[in-house]
PyMOL CGO cylinders between C-alpha atoms (Angstrom):
from pymol import cmd
from pymol.cgo import CYLINDER

trace = [
    CYLINDER, -20.79, -24.75, 35.75, -20.39, -20.96, 35.75, 0.3, 1, 1, 1, 1, 1, 1,
    CYLINDER, -20.39, -20.96, 35.75, -17.50, -21.23, 33.29, 0.3, 1, 1, 1, 1, 1, 1,
    CYLINDER, -17.50, -21.23, 33.29, -19.66, -23.20, 30.86, 0.3, 1, 1, 1, 1, 1, 1,
    CYLINDER, -19.66, -23.20, 30.86, -22.39, -20.54, 31.05, 0.3, 1, 1, 1, 1, 1, 1,
    CYLINDER, -22.39, -20.54, 31.05, -19.84, -17.80, 30.34, 0.3, 1, 1, 1, 1, 1, 1,
    CYLINDER, -19.84, -17.80, 30.34, -18.41, -19.66, 27.35, 0.3, 1, 1, 1, 1, 1, 1,
    CYLINDER, -18.41, -19.66, 27.35, -21.91, -20.30, 26.01, 0.3, 1, 1, 1, 1, 1, 1,
    CYLINDER, -21.91, -20.30, 26.01, -22.79, -16.62, 26.33, 0.3, 1, 1, 1, 1, 1, 1,
    CYLINDER, -22.79, -16.62, 26.33, -19.48, -15.57, 24.76, 0.3, 1, 1, 1, 1, 1, 1,
    CYLINDER, -19.48, -15.57, 24.76, -19.89, -17.95, 21.81, 0.3, 1, 1, 1, 1, 1, 1,
    CYLINDER, -19.89, -17.95, 21.81, -23.50, -16.84, 21.33, 0.3, 1, 1, 1, 1, 1, 1,
    CYLINDER, -23.50, -16.84, 21.33, -22.53, -13.17, 21.24, 0.3, 1, 1, 1, 1, 1, 1,
    CYLINDER, -22.53, -13.17, 21.24, -19.62, -13.86, 18.90, 0.3, 1, 1, 1, 1, 1, 1,
    CYLINDER, -19.62, -13.86, 18.90, -21.85, -15.83, 16.54, 0.3, 1, 1, 1, 1, 1, 1,
    CYLINDER, -21.85, -15.83, 16.54, -24.39, -13.00, 16.55, 0.3, 1, 1, 1, 1, 1, 1,
    CYLINDER, -24.39, -13.00, 16.55, -21.69, -10.40, 15.84, 0.3, 1, 1, 1, 1, 1, 1,
    CYLINDER, -21.69, -10.40, 15.84, -20.21, -12.44, 13.00, 0.3, 1, 1, 1, 1, 1, 1,
    CYLINDER, -20.21, -12.44, 13.00, -23.39, -13.82, 11.42, 0.3, 1, 1, 1, 1, 1, 1,
    CYLINDER, -23.39, -13.82, 11.42, -25.70, -10.87, 12.13, 0.3, 1, 1, 1, 1, 1, 1,
    CYLINDER, -25.70, -10.87, 12.13, -24.46, -8.77, 9.18, 0.3, 1, 1, 1, 1, 1, 1,
    CYLINDER, -24.46, -8.77, 9.18, -25.13, -11.73, 6.85, 0.3, 1, 1, 1, 1, 1, 1,
    CYLINDER, -25.13, -11.73, 6.85, -28.89, -11.50, 7.34, 0.3, 1, 1, 1, 1, 1, 1,
    CYLINDER, -28.89, -11.50, 7.34, -31.36, -9.11, 5.75, 0.3, 1, 1, 1, 1, 1, 1,
    CYLINDER, -31.36, -9.11, 5.75, -30.24, -6.70, 3.05, 0.3, 1, 1, 1, 1, 1, 1,
    CYLINDER, -30.24, -6.70, 3.05, -26.73, -8.15, 2.70, 0.3, 1, 1, 1, 1, 1, 1,
    CYLINDER, -26.73, -8.15, 2.70, -28.21, -11.32, 1.23, 0.3, 1, 1, 1, 1, 1, 1,
    CYLINDER, -28.21, -11.32, 1.23, -30.91, -9.48, -0.72, 0.3, 1, 1, 1, 1, 1, 1,
    CYLINDER, -30.91, -9.48, -0.72, -28.47, -7.43, -2.85, 0.3, 1, 1, 1, 1, 1, 1,
    CYLINDER, -28.47, -7.43, -2.85, -25.77, -9.75, -4.24, 0.3, 1, 1, 1, 1, 1, 1,
    CYLINDER, -25.77, -9.75, -4.24, -25.04, -7.41, -7.17, 0.3, 1, 1, 1, 1, 1, 1,
    CYLINDER, -25.04, -7.41, -7.17, -23.30, -4.90, -4.87, 0.3, 1, 1, 1, 1, 1, 1,
    CYLINDER, -23.30, -4.90, -4.87, -19.80, -6.13, -3.99, 0.3, 1, 1, 1, 1, 1, 1,
    CYLINDER, -19.80, -6.13, -3.99, -18.78, -5.21, -0.44, 0.3, 1, 1, 1, 1, 1, 1,
    CYLINDER, -18.78, -5.21, -0.44, -15.34, -3.70, 0.13, 0.3, 1, 1, 1, 1, 1, 1,
    CYLINDER, -15.34, -3.70, 0.13, -14.20, -6.87, 1.90, 0.3, 1, 1, 1, 1, 1, 1,
    CYLINDER, -14.20, -6.87, 1.90, -14.11, -8.75, -1.44, 0.3, 1, 1, 1, 1, 1, 1,
    CYLINDER, -14.11, -8.75, -1.44, -11.19, -6.64, -2.66, 0.3, 1, 1, 1, 1, 1, 1,
    CYLINDER, -11.19, -6.64, -2.66, -7.69, -7.93, -2.00, 0.3, 1, 1, 1, 1, 1, 1,
    CYLINDER, -7.69, -7.93, -2.00, -6.00, -5.33, 0.19, 0.3, 1, 1, 1, 1, 1, 1,
    CYLINDER, -6.00, -5.33, 0.19, -3.48, -2.97, -1.34, 0.3, 1, 1, 1, 1, 1, 1,
    CYLINDER, -3.48, -2.97, -1.34, -2.03, -0.78, 1.39, 0.3, 1, 1, 1, 1, 1, 1,
    CYLINDER, -2.03, -0.78, 1.39, 1.56, 0.42, 1.49, 0.3, 1, 1, 1, 1, 1, 1,
    CYLINDER, 1.56, 0.42, 1.49, 3.88, 2.63, 3.52, 0.3, 1, 1, 1, 1, 1, 1,
    CYLINDER, 3.88, 2.63, 3.52, 6.35, 4.43, 1.27, 0.3, 1, 1, 1, 1, 1, 1,
    CYLINDER, 6.35, 4.43, 1.27, 9.50, 6.13, 2.61, 0.3, 1, 1, 1, 1, 1, 1,
    CYLINDER, 9.50, 6.13, 2.61, 12.26, 8.31, 1.17, 0.3, 1, 1, 1, 1, 1, 1,
    CYLINDER, 12.26, 8.31, 1.17, 15.62, 9.17, 2.75, 0.3, 1, 1, 1, 1, 1, 1,
    CYLINDER, 15.62, 9.17, 2.75, 19.15, 10.19, 1.76, 0.3, 1, 1, 1, 1, 1, 1,
    CYLINDER, 19.15, 10.19, 1.76, 21.70, 7.40, 2.09, 0.3, 1, 1, 1, 1, 1, 1,
    CYLINDER, 21.70, 7.40, 2.09, 22.91, 4.16, 0.56, 0.3, 1, 1, 1, 1, 1, 1,
    CYLINDER, 22.91, 4.16, 0.56, 20.66, 1.63, 2.33, 0.3, 1, 1, 1, 1, 1, 1,
    CYLINDER, 20.66, 1.63, 2.33, 17.39, 1.74, 4.22, 0.3, 1, 1, 1, 1, 1, 1,
    CYLINDER, 17.39, 1.74, 4.22, 18.97, -0.09, 7.17, 0.3, 1, 1, 1, 1, 1, 1,
    CYLINDER, 18.97, -0.09, 7.17, 21.42, 2.77, 7.76, 0.3, 1, 1, 1, 1, 1, 1,
    CYLINDER, 21.42, 2.77, 7.76, 19.21, 5.67, 6.62, 0.3, 1, 1, 1, 1, 1, 1,
    CYLINDER, 19.21, 5.67, 6.62, 16.60, 7.49, 8.64, 0.3, 1, 1, 1, 1, 1, 1,
    CYLINDER, 16.60, 7.49, 8.64, 13.51, 8.09, 6.50, 0.3, 1, 1, 1, 1, 1, 1,
    CYLINDER, 13.51, 8.09, 6.50, 12.97, 11.80, 5.83, 0.3, 1, 1, 1, 1, 1, 1,
    CYLINDER, 12.97, 11.80, 5.83, 9.45, 11.42, 4.52, 0.3, 1, 1, 1, 1, 1, 1,
    CYLINDER, 9.45, 11.42, 4.52, 6.84, 8.68, 4.76, 0.3, 1, 1, 1, 1, 1, 1,
    CYLINDER, 6.84, 8.68, 4.76, 3.34, 8.38, 3.34, 0.3, 1, 1, 1, 1, 1, 1,
    CYLINDER, 3.34, 8.38, 3.34, 0.59, 5.79, 3.23, 0.3, 1, 1, 1, 1, 1, 1,
    CYLINDER, 0.59, 5.79, 3.23, -0.97, 4.63, -0.01, 0.3, 1, 1, 1, 1, 1, 1,
    CYLINDER, -0.97, 4.63, -0.01, -4.11, 2.53, -0.21, 0.3, 1, 1, 1, 1, 1, 1,
    CYLINDER, -4.11, 2.53, -0.21, -5.20, 1.44, -3.70, 0.3, 1, 1, 1, 1, 1, 1,
    CYLINDER, -5.20, 1.44, -3.70, -8.10, -0.97, -3.10, 0.3, 1, 1, 1, 1, 1, 1,
    CYLINDER, -8.10, -0.97, -3.10, -10.98, -0.52, -3.18, 0.3, 1, 1, 1, 1, 1, 1,
    CYLINDER, -10.98, -0.52, -3.18, -10.19, 3.16, -3.91, 0.3, 1, 1, 1, 1, 1, 1,
    CYLINDER, -10.19, 3.16, -3.91, -7.06, 5.31, -3.95, 0.3, 1, 1, 1, 1, 1, 1,
    CYLINDER, -7.06, 5.31, -3.95, -6.49, 7.05, -0.61, 0.3, 1, 1, 1, 1, 1, 1,
    CYLINDER, -6.49, 7.05, -0.61, -3.91, 7.70, 2.07, 0.3, 1, 1, 1, 1, 1, 1,
    CYLINDER, -3.91, 7.70, 2.07, -1.52, 10.52, 2.87, 0.3, 1, 1, 1, 1, 1, 1,
    CYLINDER, -1.52, 10.52, 2.87, 0.21, 10.29, -0.52, 0.3, 1, 1, 1, 1, 1, 1,
    CYLINDER, 0.21, 10.29, -0.52, -0.28, 13.66, -2.30, 0.3, 1, 1, 1, 1, 1, 1,
    CYLINDER, -0.28, 13.66, -2.30, -1.11, 12.01, -5.65, 0.3, 1, 1, 1, 1, 1, 1,
    CYLINDER, -1.11, 12.01, -5.65, -2.69, 8.74, -4.48, 0.3, 1, 1, 1, 1, 1, 1,
    CYLINDER, -2.69, 8.74, -4.48, -4.85, 8.14, -7.57, 0.3, 1, 1, 1, 1, 1, 1,
    CYLINDER, -4.85, 8.14, -7.57, -1.96, 8.67, -9.98, 0.3, 1, 1, 1, 1, 1, 1,
    CYLINDER, -1.96, 8.67, -9.98, 0.43, 6.52, -7.90, 0.3, 1, 1, 1, 1, 1, 1,
    CYLINDER, 0.43, 6.52, -7.90, -2.13, 3.70, -7.72, 0.3, 1, 1, 1, 1, 1, 1,
    CYLINDER, -2.13, 3.70, -7.72, -2.68, 3.90, -11.48, 0.3, 1, 1, 1, 1, 1, 1,
    CYLINDER, -2.68, 3.90, -11.48, 1.08, 3.62, -12.11, 0.3, 1, 1, 1, 1, 1, 1,
    CYLINDER, 1.08, 3.62, -12.11, 1.35, 0.62, -9.76, 0.3, 1, 1, 1, 1, 1, 1,
    CYLINDER, 1.35, 0.62, -9.76, -1.66, -1.08, -11.36, 0.3, 1, 1, 1, 1, 1, 1,
    CYLINDER, -1.66, -1.08, -11.36, -0.10, -0.56, -14.81, 0.3, 1, 1, 1, 1, 1, 1,
    CYLINDER, -0.10, -0.56, -14.81, 3.11, -2.19, -13.51, 0.3, 1, 1, 1, 1, 1, 1,
    CYLINDER, 3.11, -2.19, -13.51, 1.08, -4.97, -11.84, 0.3, 1, 1, 1, 1, 1, 1,
    CYLINDER, 1.08, -4.97, -11.84, 2.50, -3.93, -8.47, 0.3, 1, 1, 1, 1, 1, 1,
    CYLINDER, 2.50, -3.93, -8.47, 6.10, -4.48, -9.60, 0.3, 1, 1, 1, 1, 1, 1,
    CYLINDER, 6.10, -4.48, -9.60, 8.10, -1.51, -8.32, 0.3, 1, 1, 1, 1, 1, 1,
    CYLINDER, 8.10, -1.51, -8.32, 11.13, -2.55, -10.38, 0.3, 1, 1, 1, 1, 1, 1,
    CYLINDER, 11.13, -2.55, -10.38, 9.01, -2.19, -13.54, 0.3, 1, 1, 1, 1, 1, 1,
    CYLINDER, 9.01, -2.19, -13.54, 8.40, 1.52, -12.91, 0.3, 1, 1, 1, 1, 1, 1,
    CYLINDER, 8.40, 1.52, -12.91, 10.54, 3.07, -15.61, 0.3, 1, 1, 1, 1, 1, 1,
    CYLINDER, 10.54, 3.07, -15.61, 11.87, 6.51, -16.36, 0.3, 1, 1, 1, 1, 1, 1,
    CYLINDER, 11.87, 6.51, -16.36, 10.64, 8.47, -19.35, 0.3, 1, 1, 1, 1, 1, 1,
    CYLINDER, 10.64, 8.47, -19.35, 13.25, 8.70, -22.11, 0.3, 1, 1, 1, 1, 1, 1,
    CYLINDER, 13.25, 8.70, -22.11, 13.22, 12.51, -22.23, 0.3, 1, 1, 1, 1, 1, 1,
    CYLINDER, 13.22, 12.51, -22.23, 14.46, 13.15, -18.65, 0.3, 1, 1, 1, 1, 1, 1,
    CYLINDER, 14.46, 13.15, -18.65, 18.06, 14.27, -18.19, 0.3, 1, 1, 1, 1, 1, 1,
    CYLINDER, 18.06, 14.27, -18.19, 19.77, 14.20, -14.78, 0.3, 1, 1, 1, 1, 1, 1,
    CYLINDER, 19.77, 14.20, -14.78, 23.23, 15.19, -13.58, 0.3, 1, 1, 1, 1, 1, 1,
    CYLINDER, 23.23, 15.19, -13.58, 25.74, 12.55, -12.57, 0.3, 1, 1, 1, 1, 1, 1,
    CYLINDER, 25.74, 12.55, -12.57, 25.96, 13.95, -9.05, 0.3, 1, 1, 1, 1, 1, 1,
    CYLINDER, 25.96, 13.95, -9.05, 26.09, 11.15, -6.48, 0.3, 1, 1, 1, 1, 1, 1,
    CYLINDER, 26.09, 11.15, -6.48, 23.89, 11.97, -3.51, 0.3, 1, 1, 1, 1, 1, 1,
    CYLINDER, 23.89, 11.97, -3.51, 22.10, 8.64, -2.94, 0.3, 1, 1, 1, 1, 1, 1,
    CYLINDER, 22.10, 8.64, -2.94, 18.38, 8.53, -2.20, 0.3, 1, 1, 1, 1, 1, 1,
    CYLINDER, 18.38, 8.53, -2.20, 16.85, 5.33, -0.87, 0.3, 1, 1, 1, 1, 1, 1,
    CYLINDER, 16.85, 5.33, -0.87, 13.15, 4.50, -1.20, 0.3, 1, 1, 1, 1, 1, 1,
    CYLINDER, 13.15, 4.50, -1.20, 11.19, 1.70, 0.44, 0.3, 1, 1, 1, 1, 1, 1,
    CYLINDER, 11.19, 1.70, 0.44, 7.73, 0.23, 0.10, 0.3, 1, 1, 1, 1, 1, 1,
    CYLINDER, 7.73, 0.23, 0.10, 6.34, -2.05, 2.80, 0.3, 1, 1, 1, 1, 1, 1,
    CYLINDER, 6.34, -2.05, 2.80, 2.87, -3.50, 3.04, 0.3, 1, 1, 1, 1, 1, 1,
    CYLINDER, 2.87, -3.50, 3.04, 0.45, -5.50, 0.94, 0.3, 1, 1, 1, 1, 1, 1,
    CYLINDER, 0.45, -5.50, 0.94, -0.32, -5.31, -2.79, 0.3, 1, 1, 1, 1, 1, 1,
    CYLINDER, -0.32, -5.31, -2.79, -3.43, -7.20, -3.91, 0.3, 1, 1, 1, 1, 1, 1,
    CYLINDER, -3.43, -7.20, -3.91, -3.19, -9.45, -0.88, 0.3, 1, 1, 1, 1, 1, 1,
    CYLINDER, -3.19, -9.45, -0.88, 0.52, -10.27, -1.27, 0.3, 1, 1, 1, 1, 1, 1,
    CYLINDER, 0.52, -10.27, -1.27, 3.26, -9.06, 1.06, 0.3, 1, 1, 1, 1, 1, 1,
    CYLINDER, 3.26, -9.06, 1.06, 5.52, -6.39, -0.46, 0.3, 1, 1, 1, 1, 1, 1,
    CYLINDER, 5.52, -6.39, -0.46, 8.98, -5.37, 0.70, 0.3, 1, 1, 1, 1, 1, 1,
    CYLINDER, 8.98, -5.37, 0.70, 10.87, -3.18, -1.77, 0.3, 1, 1, 1, 1, 1, 1,
    CYLINDER, 10.87, -3.18, -1.77, 14.02, -1.10, -1.45, 0.3, 1, 1, 1, 1, 1, 1,
    CYLINDER, 14.02, -1.10, -1.45, 15.94, 0.79, -4.11, 0.3, 1, 1, 1, 1, 1, 1,
    CYLINDER, 15.94, 0.79, -4.11, 18.77, 3.30, -4.03, 0.3, 1, 1, 1, 1, 1, 1,
    CYLINDER, 18.77, 3.30, -4.03, 18.91, 6.00, -6.71, 0.3, 1, 1, 1, 1, 1, 1,
    CYLINDER, 18.91, 6.00, -6.71, 22.03, 8.05, -7.52, 0.3, 1, 1, 1, 1, 1, 1,
    CYLINDER, 22.03, 8.05, -7.52, 20.25, 11.33, -6.71, 0.3, 1, 1, 1, 1, 1, 1,
    CYLINDER, 20.25, 11.33, -6.71, 16.84, 12.97, -6.29, 0.3, 1, 1, 1, 1, 1, 1,
    CYLINDER, 16.84, 12.97, -6.29, 16.47, 13.69, -10.03, 0.3, 1, 1, 1, 1, 1, 1,
    CYLINDER, 16.47, 13.69, -10.03, 17.00, 10.04, -10.96, 0.3, 1, 1, 1, 1, 1, 1,
    CYLINDER, 17.00, 10.04, -10.96, 14.49, 8.96, -8.28, 0.3, 1, 1, 1, 1, 1, 1,
    CYLINDER, 14.49, 8.96, -8.28, 11.85, 11.38, -9.51, 0.3, 1, 1, 1, 1, 1, 1,
    CYLINDER, 11.85, 11.38, -9.51, 12.37, 10.33, -13.11, 0.3, 1, 1, 1, 1, 1, 1,
    CYLINDER, 12.37, 10.33, -13.11, 12.36, 6.60, -12.43, 0.3, 1, 1, 1, 1, 1, 1,
    CYLINDER, 12.36, 6.60, -12.43, 9.59, 6.21, -9.90, 0.3, 1, 1, 1, 1, 1, 1,
    CYLINDER, 9.59, 6.21, -9.90, 7.53, 9.14, -11.24, 0.3, 1, 1, 1, 1, 1, 1,
    CYLINDER, 7.53, 9.14, -11.24, 4.43, 9.65, -9.13, 0.3, 1, 1, 1, 1, 1, 1,
    CYLINDER, 4.43, 9.65, -9.13, 4.81, 6.67, -6.80, 0.3, 1, 1, 1, 1, 1, 1,
    CYLINDER, 4.81, 6.67, -6.80, 7.74, 8.08, -4.80, 0.3, 1, 1, 1, 1, 1, 1,
    CYLINDER, 7.74, 8.08, -4.80, 7.12, 11.77, -5.58, 0.3, 1, 1, 1, 1, 1, 1,
    CYLINDER, 7.12, 11.77, -5.58, 6.16, 13.13, -2.16, 0.3, 1, 1, 1, 1, 1, 1,
]
cmd.load_cgo(trace, "trace")
């Protein structure tokens, strides 16, 4: 009998915690969209020197959150989010400007992106020939 009373109390408290915010002003102001309606867009971006992420220790890593607002430890979060939105979250579509010239030095740089973009799981890895090619191709997204 004690177990039933505990479960009843636990379910009552859980229902109050979940349904409590739905009462009052939350129902009175439907024109204001709460942050929970946005599909999450949160990523961890890494950069390291090497051929593959599996054999390379990341040298730098940042977080990038793009929804509902640009934030995170990325130094140019707003610009990086704008570039990703323009590419519809497709990292492969981030292209280099035509006016950038880089040497043919081979010192591979690997970048990764792990997380969620607009509610969908993202796992991206790309190896660039050198730092110049990376900076030109990925512009602000991997410039940290």
